[in-house]
C-alpha positions as a Markdown table, in Angstrom:
| # | Residue | x | y | z |
|---|---|---|---|---|
| 1 | Met | -1.5 | -38.4 | 4.6 |
| 2 | Lys | -4.2 | -37.5 | 2.6 |
| 3 | Thr | -5.9 | -35.4 | 4.9 |
| 4 | Val | -2.7 | -33.7 | 6.3 |
| 5 | Phe | -2.4 | -33.2 | 2.1 |
| 6 | Ser | -5.8 | -31.7 | 2.1 |
| 7 | Val | -5.1 | -29.5 | 5.3 |
| 8 | Val | -2.2 | -28.2 | 3.7 |
| 9 | Leu | -4.0 | -27.2 | 0.2 |
| 10 | Leu | -6.9 | -25.7 | 2.1 |
| 11 | Phe | -4.7 | -23.3 | 4.0 |
| 12 | Ile | -2.5 | -22.6 | 0.9 |
| 13 | Thr | -5.4 | -21.9 | -1.0 |
| 14 | Thr | -7.3 | -19.8 | 1.6 |
| 15 | Ser | -4.2 | -17.8 | 2.3 |
| 16 | Leu | -3.8 | -17.0 | -1.3 |
| 17 | Leu | -7.2 | -16.1 | -1.7 |
| 18 | Gly | -7.6 | -14.0 | 1.7 |
| 19 | Gln | -5.2 | -10.9 | 0.4 |
| 20 | Gln | -5.8 | -10.0 | -3.0 |
| 21 | Thr | -3.4 | -7.1 | -3.3 |
| 22 | Asp | 0.6 | -7.7 | -2.5 |
| 23 | Tyr | 1.0 | -5.1 | 0.1 |
| 24 | Asn | 4.3 | -3.3 | 1.6 |
| 25 | Leu | 3.8 | -4.3 | 5.3 |
| 26 | Lys | 7.3 | -3.1 | 6.4 |
| 27 | Lys | 6.9 | -2.8 | 9.7 |
| 28 | Gly | 4.4 | -5.3 | 10.1 |
| 29 | Tyr | 1.5 | -2.7 | 8.8 |
| 30 | Ala | 0.4 | -1.0 | 5.6 |
| 31 | Ala | 2.0 | 2.1 | 5.2 |
| 32 | Glu | 4.5 | 1.4 | 7.4 |
| 33 | Gly | 2.1 | 1.8 | 10.1 |
| 34 | Tyr | 0.9 | 5.5 | 8.9 |
| 35 | Asp | -3.0 | 6.6 | 9.0 |
| 36 | Val | -3.8 | 6.2 | 5.5 |
| 37 | Val | -6.9 | 7.9 | 6.0 |
| 38 | Ala | -5.1 | 10.9 | 7.6 |
| 39 | Tyr | -3.2 | 11.3 | 4.2 |
| 40 | Phe | -6.6 | 12.7 | 2.9 |
| 41 | Asp | -6.4 | 15.4 | 5.2 |
| 42 | Asn | -2.9 | 15.8 | 3.9 |
| 43 | Gln | -1.0 | 14.9 | 6.9 |
| 44 | Ala | 1.3 | 12.0 | 7.4 |
| 45 | Leu | 0.7 | 10.8 | 10.5 |
| 46 | Glu | 1.7 | 7.6 | 12.7 |
| 47 | Gly | -1.0 | 5.1 | 13.8 |
| 48 | Asp | -1.3 | 3.9 | 16.6 |
| 49 | Lys | -1.5 | 0.5 | 18.2 |
| 50 | Arg | -4.8 | 1.2 | 19.7 |
| 51 | Tyr | -6.4 | 1.7 | 16.5 |
| 52 | Val | -6.0 | -1.0 | 14.2 |
| 53 | Val | -7.9 | -2.3 | 11.5 |
| 54 | Thr | -7.5 | -5.6 | 9.0 |
| 55 | His | -8.7 | -5.4 | 5.5 |
| 56 | Asp | -7.6 | -7.8 | 2.7 |
| 57 | Gly | -5.3 | -9.5 | 5.2 |
| 58 | Ala | -3.1 | -6.5 | 5.7 |
| 59 | Arg | -3.3 | -4.5 | 9.3 |
| 60 | Phe | -4.0 | -0.6 | 9.0 |
| 61 | Lys | -2.9 | 1.3 | 12.0 |
| 62 | Phe | -4.9 | 4.4 | 12.5 |
| 63 | Ala | -4.0 | 7.8 | 14.5 |
| 64 | Asn | -7.9 | 7.8 | 16.4 |
| 65 | Ser | -11.0 | 5.4 | 16.3 |
| 66 | Ala | -12.8 | 8.1 | 14.0 |
| 67 | Asn | -9.9 | 7.3 | 11.0 |
| 68 | Ala | -10.3 | 3.8 | 11.6 |
| 69 | Asn | -14.1 | 3.8 | 11.1 |
| 70 | Thr | -14.0 | 5.9 | 8.0 |
| 71 | Phe | -11.6 | 3.5 | 6.8 |
| 72 | Lys | -14.0 | 0.5 | 7.8 |
| 73 | Ala | -16.6 | 2.3 | 5.9 |
| 74 | Ala | -14.9 | 2.3 | 2.7 |
| 75 | Pro | -11.4 | 0.8 | 3.0 |
| 76 | Glu | -10.8 | 1.1 | -1.3 |
| 77 | Lys | -11.1 | 4.8 | -1.1 |
| 78 | Tyr | -8.0 | 5.0 | 1.3 |
| 79 | Ile | -5.5 | 1.6 | 0.6 |
| 80 | Pro | -2.7 | 3.0 | -1.5 |
| 81 | Gln | -1.8 | 2.6 | -4.9 |
| 82 | Tyr | 0.4 | -0.6 | -5.8 |
| 83 | Gly | 0.3 | -2.0 | -2.2 |
| 84 | Gly | 2.0 | 0.8 | -0.9 |
| 85 | Tyr | 5.3 | 0.7 | -2.8 |
| 86 | Cys | 6.6 | 3.6 | -4.8 |
| 87 | Ala | 4.5 | 4.7 | -7.4 |
| 88 | Tyr | 7.3 | 6.1 | -9.3 |
| 89 | Ala | 9.6 | 2.8 | -8.7 |
| 90 | Ile | 6.7 | 0.3 | -10.3 |
| 91 | Ala | 6.0 | 2.7 | -13.4 |
| 92 | Val | 9.7 | 3.2 | -14.4 |
| 93 | Lys | 11.4 | 0.7 | -13.4 |
| 94 | Gly | 8.6 | -1.9 | -12.9 |
| 95 | Glu | 9.6 | -3.0 | -9.4 |
| 96 | Lys | 8.7 | -3.0 | -5.6 |
| 97 | Val | 10.7 | -0.3 | -3.6 |
| 98 | Gly | 9.9 | 0.8 | 0.1 |
| 99 | Val | 8.6 | 4.0 | 0.7 |
| 100 | Asn | 9.0 | 7.0 | 3.1 |
| 101 | Pro | 5.6 | 6.6 | 4.9 |
| 102 | Glu | 5.8 | 10.8 | 4.7 |
| 103 | Thr | 6.3 | 11.5 | 1.1 |
| 104 | Phe | 2.8 | 11.1 | -0.3 |
| 105 | Glu | 0.5 | 12.6 | -2.8 |
| 106 | Ile | -3.4 | 12.6 | -3.2 |
| 107 | Arg | -4.3 | 12.5 | -7.0 |
| 108 | Asp | -7.6 | 12.0 | -8.5 |
| 109 | Gly | -8.7 | 10.9 | -5.2 |
| 110 | Lys | -5.6 | 8.2 | -4.3 |
| 111 | Leu | -3.1 | 7.6 | -2.1 |
| 112 | Tyr | 0.5 | 7.3 | -3.9 |
| 113 | Leu | 3.2 | 6.6 | -1.5 |
| 114 | Phe | 7.1 | 7.1 | -2.5 |
| 115 | Tyr | 10.6 | 6.4 | -1.8 |
| 116 | Asn | 12.4 | 9.4 | 0.0 |
| 117 | Ser | 16.2 | 8.9 | 0.9 |
| 118 | Trp | 19.8 | 9.3 | 0.2 |
| 119 | Gly | 19.2 | 12.3 | -1.6 |
| 120 | Thr | 16.2 | 10.7 | -3.7 |
| 121 | Asn | 12.7 | 11.5 | -3.5 |
| 122 | Thr | 11.0 | 10.1 | -6.3 |
| 123 | Leu | 7.9 | 12.0 | -5.7 |
| 124 | Glu | 9.6 | 15.1 | -6.9 |
| 125 | Lys | 10.7 | 13.0 | -9.9 |
| 126 | Trp | 7.3 | 11.5 | -10.2 |
| 127 | Leu | 6.0 | 15.4 | -10.8 |
| 128 | Glu | 9.0 | 16.3 | -13.2 |
| 129 | Glu | 8.7 | 13.8 | -15.4 |
| 130 | Asn | 4.2 | 13.9 | -15.9 |
| 131 | Pro | 2.5 | 11.9 | -13.5 |
| 132 | Lys | -0.4 | 11.0 | -15.5 |
| 133 | Thr | 2.1 | 9.1 | -18.2 |
| 134 | Leu | 4.0 | 7.5 | -14.9 |
| 135 | Gln | 0.3 | 6.8 | -13.4 |
| 136 | Gly | -0.5 | 4.8 | -16.7 |
| 137 | Gln | 3.2 | 2.8 | -16.6 |
| 138 | Ala | 2.7 | 2.0 | -13.3 |
| 139 | Asp | -0.8 | 0.6 | -13.1 |
| 140 | Ala | 0.5 | -1.4 | -16.4 |
| 141 | Ala | 3.3 | -2.7 | -14.7 |
| 142 | Trp | 1.6 | -3.6 | -11.3 |
| 143 | Asn | -0.4 | -6.2 | -12.6 |
| 144 | Asp | 3.0 | -7.7 | -13.8 |
| 145 | Val | 4.6 | -7.3 | -10.8 |
| 146 | Lys | 2.3 | -7.3 | -7.7 |
| 147 | Tyr | 2.9 | -10.8 | -6.7 |
| 148 | Lys | 6.3 | -11.0 | -7.7 |
| 149 | Ser | 8.7 | -11.1 | -4.6 |
């Protein structure tokens, strides 16, 4: 029994330490399977299952091998802010909300994703309501909500 408990404890500890960020993994991939490197070329491209990279316990898909290799060389540069949850919802509500992976912004060299459905485009709200202020609010809120379900 003691051995089983030790193994379970080791597994839980390893799992918690294995992933540093709570990623939005809808569809099994970060950014819903969109290529996070392509966003930096102002393109929202779906990734291909042939080009998958696991980083920080999350799987990322890429449109091609060049983008996968670019990500591998500097993954922190391309990871979406707030784990890929809606930046506006994190800032305003302190809640993790899914995104439309085709609604994004690159600001200060960072990738932000937004909810856009049912007539609500939170990227538009983000841009109208002062992105710098919202960015600060989201940064503060993320520390409180990143590991909450």
